[in-house]
N, C-alpha and C positions, 0 to 999 in steps of 0.2 A: 378895680384899684380904689383906694380911699383918697379923697382930696385932702391935701395937707392942712388946709385951714379948719377942717372939721375933725381931724385925727390927732394932730400935735397939740396937746393941751398940757400946760405947765402947772403942776400942783402948787397951790398956795403955801407960803411958808411963814406967815406971821399972823398976828391978831387971832390966835387961837385956832388957826387952820392946820391943815395936815403938815407934818414935818417928817423928815427922813431920819432913820436911825440905822445903825449898822445891820446889815443882813447877816445871816450865818454864812460862813465861807463855804463855797462850793468845791467839790473835790476836782472838778475840771473848770477851765476858764469858761467864762460866760460866752455863749455863741453870739456872733454878730447879728444873727436872725434866728428866730424860733423855728424857722424851716430847717435849721441845721440840727435840731434835736432829733434823736432817733425816733422814727415813727411819724415825724411831721414834715416830711419832705413835700414841698408844694407841687400841686398838680396844675400845670399851666395850660395844658391841652388835653383833650380826651385821650385816655389810654396811653399816657406818656410815662406811666409807672409811678406817679406821684401818690402820696398817701392822703393829703388833705387839700381842700381848695386853696389855690394860690392867693385868692382874695383874703381869706381868713388869716394867713400868714402876714400879708401886707398891712392888715387892720392892726394886728398886735405890734408889728415892727414900727409902726408910725406913732405908737404911743410916746408920751414924754419919758425920758430916761428912767426916773424913779418907778413909775407905773410898769414899764416894760420889764425892768429888773425884777419886780415882784412877780409879774405874771410869768416870766421865764423860769424863775426858781420854783414856782407853784407847778408848772408843767413838768419840770424835771424831777420834782419830788415824787412822782409816780412813775415806777419803772415799766409799767404795762403800756405798750404802744397803743393799744385799743383804748385804754382809759386816758391817755394823753390826747388822743384824737377826739374823745368825747368832751374833754375839758376845753380844748380849743374851739370845737364846734359850738358848744353852749356859750362860752365866753363871747365868741364872735357875734353870735345871735343877739346876746344881751347888749353888746356894745352898739351894734347898729340900731337896736331899739332905743337905747339910751340917747344916741346922738340925734335921733329924730324927735324923741319926746322931750328931752332936756338938753338942748345944745350947749348950754353954758356949764353943764355939770361934769366934773371929772369922775372917772370910774371910782377912785378911792373915796370920794366924797358922797357917793350915792347913799341913799337912806333906805330903810326897810319899806318906805312908801314907794320907792321906784321898783324894788324887787317884787313887791305885791302887785304893782300895776303891770309889770312885764308878764308875771304869771297869769293875771286876769286876762290880758290881751291874748296870751298864748291859748287860753281855754276858750275864749269867746270868738275871736276873730282869726287867731293864728298870728305868728310873728314873722317867720321866715317866708311863708307863703301866705299872703293875705287871702281870707276866705277858706282857709283850711285850718281849723282849730286843732290843737294837739290833744291827745288823750290825757286824762287826769293823771295816770301813773307817769306818763312821760313829763308832765309838768312838775310833779313831786320830784322826779329825779333831777330835773334842771335846777329846781330851787335848791335841792341839797347840794348840787355841784357848785352853784354860786355862793351858797353859804360857806362851803369849804374853802372857797377862795378867800373870803373876807376873813374867816377864822385864821387861815395861813398868813394873811397880810398882817394881822394883829400879833400872832404868836411869834412870828420871825422878824419883827423889827420894822415893818413899813411905817408903823406909827408908834409913838412912845406909849407904853402902858402906863396906867396911873398907879401911884402908890396909895396905900390907905392913909387914914388920918394920922397913924403913928409913924409913918415913913417907911413901913415894911414894904420891900419891893416884891413884886409877884415872882413866881418861880422862873428861873431861867430855862432855856431849852435843855440844858443838861439835867437839871432838876426834874423836869417833866419827863425825861427818859427814865430817870430813877423811879419816879412815881409809877410809871407803867409796870416796872419790875416789881414794885411793892404791891401793886394790885394783884399780880399773879401769886404773890406769897400769901396775901390775905385769902385768896381763893383756895390755895393749897391747904390752908388751915381751916376750911369749911366756912369762912366768913363771906359768903356769896354776896349778901346784900350790901355789906360795906365795900366789898371789892367792885360791885357794879356802880355803886354811888361815886366812888372816887374815879373809876374809869370814865364814866360819862361826864363828870365834872371836868376832867382833864381834857377830854376829847371834844366836848361841845361848849364848855363854859356855861352850861345851863344853871339857872337859878335853883336854890334849894326847894323852893315851891314846885318848880316844874319837875325835879327829880322825885320828890315826894308823891306826885300825882301820877307818875308813870305806871301803866297797867300793861297787861298782855295785849290789850286792844290797840295799844300804840306801837306794836311791833309788827312790821309789814314786810314779810319775805317777798322779794320781787322776782325770784327765779325759782324754779322747781327744786333746784339743788341747794337752795339758801346761800348761794355764793354772793348775792347782793341782798342786804337787809336794810331797810330804813326804819328809824324810830321817829315818831313825832312827839315833840315836847311842847307843853303848853305853860304859859306863865308870863306875867307882866306885859310890857309893851310890845314884846316880840310876837305876841299871839301864838299861832301854831307854826312851828318850824320843823322841817324834816331834815334828819341827818343820816348819811350812811355810816354803818358801823363796821369796825375792823373784825377780823376772825376771832380775836381774843374776846372782844365784847359780845360777839354773837354767841360764844361758848357760854359766857355768864348769863346772857338773856335766856338761852334755851334751858339752863339749869333752873333758873327762877321761875320761868313761865310754867315749867312742868310741876312745880311745887306750890303754886298759888292758885286760889279759887278765881273764877271768872270775875273780873272787875276789882280784885284785891290789888293794892299797891305791890309792885315788885320790890320796892325798896321800903322796908319797914323794920321796926325793932323786932327782937326775938319773940316778944309777947303780942306782936301784932299792932302795936301803937305806931302812930305816924312819926316820922323822923323830923328833925329840925336842924338848924344851922350847927348847934352844939354837937349834935350826934354825928353829922357829916364831917364837921371839923375834926372830932376825935378820930374818925375813920382815916381822914386825910393825914393826920399826924402819924398814926400807926402805920400807914402805907409808906410814908417817908422814912420812918425809922427802920422798917422792914428791909427797905432798899439801901440803907446805909447813910441816909442824910444825918448830919449832926443833930443831936437832940435840941440844942438851943435854937437851931433854924427850924427843925421840924415842928416845934411847939408854936412857932409864930405863924405857921401856915393856917390860913382860914379860907373857907369857901369863896369869899368874895374876891380873893386875890386871883382866882382862876375864872372869875365871872367874866364872860365875854362881853366886851363893850358892843352895844348894838351898832349897826352900821351908821346910824345917825350920830352916835356918841363919838365915833372915830374922828369926825370933823372937829370935835371940840377938844381933842386931847391937848394938853399943855406941851 
């Protein structure tokens, strides 16, 4: 069980620190405990029929209300019981490490430095069981799981997204869903590179530079049937970050990997030249228009409006 004085942490709400914003409505009432989520029944005794360690459930239940709300929504966002169990296990492992390494730091205020330090510890000394380092592939998957949590927290309103200097707001969740439809329509028209650029921009918040540098060497199938694929994106202060990709994005990746020479960028212009913010911005507008977004709004969309805040920047949101 988790001691209350180390688990119950109240997020800061002033002076440029984290603030809450409305989360998307859930189809069902929020459970009083994450252990009530399908697939996450706590195991209190050996062979009692539980799905996950009771201590992991207690750890999340003891979070402050805002953070627990975000974690609960993130766990429920995946309908697979096994994936929910993986998410809970990885987050619980990270929380225990964070509480020991940075006792004064809340989960939503952690930085890339903490994520990197956790992964380094997992590789060198182990985290759940000291003295038993984890395999590199396992650590990559854990980093991707934690990255998906912070991306979820940002995209679904745990912190307020920034506007650009013109005051243009970033895409809403409804507009993001339309963009995903627009991506498929670009692909149906044979515009594979543009479709992949918009799909990855929407899914990962990657920088234009990171997308332009993506090659087949950055695509890592993790299972023999390609059901789990990770991509590594490089660029800016984020360094190298791994992301799991959806079946739709896997389809686009396979199509482009098969048509590019070794080391050639997957996302490039028709004549082979590198892409830039203007090119990706035009693809973003075309995807929005293809999905039915009003032209006036579609033409205001720019890559930086979907650019993910780094975990560090989340703490500085106005």
